[in-house]
N, C-alpha and C positions, 0 to 999 in steps of 0.2 A: 726612789731614784734620786741620785745626787745631781744637782745642777752643775754644769761645767764651771760656773763661777766659784764653786767650792773646791774644785780639784786643785791640788798643790802643783805649782810650776817650780822649776828649778830656780833657786835663789829667792823666791818669794815665800815666806812662811804661811802656814795655815791661818785662817781667821780665828780670832778668839771667840769664846761663846757669845759675846755681844755683837758679833758681826764685823768687828774691826780687825785690822792687822795689828800685831804687837807694835808698840810705839817704836819709832826710830826710822832709819833709812833702810830701804830694801832694794839695792841695785838690781836692775833687770834689763834685759835686752828688749828691743822693739817686739820681737816675736813672743817673748814671755809675757809682756804687757798685753799684747793682742790676744793671745790664747787664754790667758788667765782671767782677764777682765772684759774682753770684748766679743765673746762668742755665744754667751748663754741665751740671749734673746734679741729681739729686733732692736729694742732701745739701746742695749749695750753695743750691738753691731753698728748702729748709727753713730754713737759716741766715739767708737774706736776709729772710725774714718777721720774724725776731727783730730784725734790724738796722733794718728799716723801722718796727717798733713803737718802738724806742728813738729813732729820728729823730723820729717823731711826738710822743712824750712830751717830748723835748728842745725841740721847737718850741713845744709848748703851755705849757711852763714858762718860755719865753724864755731857755733856756740859751745862754750865749755861744758854745759850741762843743761838738761831739761828735766824738770821735776813734775811728776804727776801726783795729784792728791785729790782729796774730796770724796764724795760719795761713790765715785767711780771705782775707787780702790777699796771698797767695802763689800760685804756680802749682800747689800741691798739689791733686791731683784731688779728694780728699774730705777737706777740713779737719775736724778734730774739733770745733772750736768757732769762735766769733768773739769777739774781745775788744773792749771799748769803754770809753772814759773820757768821762764827761760833766762839763763844767765847770758847776757849779751857779750859778744867779743869786744875787745877794746877798740876795734876799728869799725864798729857797727855804723857809725855816722858816715864814715868814709865810703862804706859800701852803698849806702843810700845815695850819696852824692855821685858815685860811679854808676848809678842806675842798676844795681843788682836787683833782679826781679824778686829773688827770695827775700832780700832785706826790705825792699819796698812793700811787699805783701805782708810781711810780719809787722813792719812799722804801722801799716794801715790798721791791722788788727789791734795793735796795742793802743793806738791813738783813738780809734773809734769805739774801742771796747766791744767790738763785735767780731768774733764771739766774746762775750763778757767774761769768760772764765780764764783767759790767758793774761799773765802778768809778766813784767820784765824786771830784771834785777841786774845791777852792775857787778855785784860780787856776793859772796856768801852772807855777809852781814846784812846787805840790802835785801837779799832773799828772805832771811829770817825775820827781819822787821816787817817786810811787806806782806807776809803770809802767816803771821802769828795767829794762832787759833785761840779765839776768846771764848769759845764754848767749852763744854766739859768733854768733848770728843778727844780721843787720843790723837797726838800728832804723828801721823805716819805718812811717809812720802816714798815714792818710787823714783829714784834717779834713773833715767834711761841711759844706759851705757852706749857709748859710741860704737858703731859697727866698724869692725877691723877690715 
């Protein structure tokens, strides 16, 4: 019997034989991320709640993009965590000053590193520098598309 984590979702390619996605960016919707990576078992369901909260906060602050990567986007049955990088909007600091609940919550996560798997970037270059992969694992990320 095939686990749900191995089923192909629209826009996200099948895993390679080593359990990783092909290298590169694989844009997906929140629903695709949830159903492809967050339903196979209790651990993945727990992690996808975190991902969905990050997606919600990113939408509420008008973040240009949120990237999901790490063992969560592999065929690993029980990933330890899920990694994410949020591209901050240019007015992020102003949103904090204006007491935006979403901006304040996200800022607290970023400053306290709790959860420790979320990172911030100001632009694409910053994102690439901050999350370069020093291991032999392929670099594969899921940019979560904005809901229309």
